[in-house]
C-alpha positions in Angstrom: -161.5 -80.9 -43.2 -163.3 -78.1 -41.0 -165.6 -75.9 -42.9 -163.4 -72.4 -43.8 -160.1 -73.5 -42.8 -157.2 -74.2 -45.4 -155.0 -76.5 -46.3 -155.5 -78.9 -43.2 -151.7 -81.3 -42.8 -152.9 -83.8 -40.6 -156.2 -85.2 -39.8 -157.6 -84.3 -36.5 -159.7 -87.0 -34.2 -159.8 -85.7 -30.7 -156.6 -84.0 -29.1 -153.7 -85.2 -31.5 -151.5 -82.8 -33.2 -152.7 -80.6 -35.9 -150.8 -78.5 -38.5 -152.4 -76.0 -41.2 -150.5 -73.5 -43.3 -150.9 -71.2 -46.4 -149.6 -68.8 -48.6 -152.2 -66.2 -50.1 -152.6 -67.8 -53.3 -156.7 -67.8 -53.9 -159.2 -65.5 -53.5 -160.4 -66.8 -49.4 -157.0 -64.8 -47.9 -156.3 -67.8 -46.8 -159.3 -67.7 -43.8 -157.8 -65.2 -42.7 -160.0 -61.8 -41.9 -157.8 -58.5 -43.1 -158.1 -54.9 -41.8 -156.0 -52.4 -44.1 -154.2 -55.4 -45.8 -155.4 -57.2 -49.3 -153.8 -60.1 -51.5 -151.3 -59.6 -54.2 -149.1 -60.5 -56.9 -146.9 -57.7 -56.8 -145.5 -58.0 -54.0 -142.8 -60.4 -54.9 -144.0 -63.2 -53.0 -141.6 -65.8 -51.5 -143.3 -69.0 -52.7 -146.2 -68.9 -55.3 -147.8 -65.9 -57.2 -149.5 -64.1 -54.5 -149.2 -63.0 -51.0 -150.2 -60.2 -48.3 -149.6 -56.8 -48.2 -150.0 -53.5 -46.0 -152.0 -51.0 -47.0 -150.3 -47.1 -46.4 -152.8 -47.4 -43.4 -150.5 -50.5 -41.5 -153.1 -53.3 -41.1 -153.4 -57.0 -39.2 -154.6 -59.9 -40.2 -155.9 -62.5 -38.1 -157.0 -66.2 -38.0 -159.3 -67.7 -35.4 -158.0 -71.9 -35.0 -161.4 -72.7 -32.7 -160.8 -74.8 -29.3 -161.8 -77.7 -30.5 -159.1 -78.0 -33.0 -156.4 -75.7 -30.5 -157.6 -76.8 -27.0 -155.1 -78.4 -24.5 -151.8 -78.1 -27.2 -149.0 -77.1 -27.5 -148.9 -74.2 -30.7 -146.3 -73.1 -33.4 -147.1 -69.8 -35.1 -144.5 -68.7 -38.6 -145.0 -66.2 -41.4 -142.1 -65.4 -44.0 -141.7 -61.2 -44.0 -140.7 -58.5 -45.8 -140.2 -55.2 -46.5 -140.2 -53.2 -49.6 -137.3 -51.3 -50.7 -137.1 -47.8 -50.0 -135.5 -47.5 -46.9 -137.9 -46.2 -44.3 -137.8 -49.0 -41.1 -141.0 -50.8 -41.3 -142.1 -53.1 -38.2 -143.4 -56.1 -39.1 -145.4 -58.4 -35.9 -146.7 -62.2 -35.3 -148.8 -62.7 -32.1 -151.5 -64.7 -30.6 -154.2 -64.9 -28.4 -155.9 -67.5 -26.2 -160.0 -67.4 -25.6 -160.6 -63.4 -24.7 -157.7 -62.7 -23.5 -155.4 -59.8 -25.2 -152.3 -60.1 -27.7 -149.5 -61.8 -26.9 -146.4 -60.9 -29.2 -144.3 -64.2 -30.5 -141.5 -61.4 -32.5 -141.4 -58.5 -34.3 -139.1 -56.6 -36.0 -138.4 -53.3 -37.6 -135.9 -53.0 -40.3 -135.4 -51.9 -44.0 -134.8 -55.7 -45.3 -136.6 -56.8 -48.5 -134.9 -60.2 -48.3 -137.5 -62.6 -46.9 -137.3 -63.6 -42.8 -139.1 -65.6 -40.7 -141.3 -64.8 -37.4 -141.6 -67.6 -35.5 -143.4 -69.0 -31.7 -144.1 -71.6 -29.7 -146.7 -71.3 -26.4 -148.9 -73.6 -24.6 -153.1 -73.6 -24.7 -153.8 -75.6 -21.9 -157.2 -75.3 -21.5 -160.3 -75.4 -24.3 -159.9 -72.2 -25.2 -160.0 -70.5 -29.2 -156.4 -69.3 -30.4 -156.4 -66.5 -32.4 -153.1 -65.9 -34.8 -152.3 -62.3 -35.9 -149.7 -60.8 -38.0 -149.5 -56.8 -38.6 -147.3 -54.7 -40.6 -146.8 -50.6 -39.4 -146.9 -48.8 -42.8 -147.1 -49.7 -46.7 -144.9 -52.0 -48.5 -144.5 -54.6 -45.9 -145.0 -58.1 -47.8 -146.0 -62.0 -46.0 -146.3 -65.3 -47.3 -146.3 -68.9 -46.1 -148.0 -68.8 -42.9 -148.1 -72.4 -40.4 -149.9 -73.2 -37.5 -149.6 -76.5 -35.5 -150.3 -77.5 -32.5 -148.8 -80.9 -30.8 -149.8 -82.7 -27.2 -148.4 -80.3 -24.1 -146.0 -82.8 -22.5 
């Protein structure tokens, strides 16, 4: 297990698949760095007793997967999201960056749905570069839970 990484599902010994996931249950935020976000038990989590919530200013959460883990793999990322009651459209999005490159959107939704839905996407990381997973909400009362990231060999 790599230090600072939550719940590895598969072991990694060289260029083989990996998978990790979490649901913001512990004090470590599953290794994510939050900006204007926080873990809470009051946001009606999808599973467990906690989820990530966006503060009033909007917020982001970032997790960096090192090149030694994510290099030369096809990466799939996902996260579950929902809005809070209130009738105001709130944007939630999922994106990634490879190495020092800019963020690329895997999906975005703007609605008032209070039912959890999944944002997911797949991309190739053909070089030996770090991969950054980012999810964000545009304003208060957006909730996120049950994230996953995995990598398999590029065919």
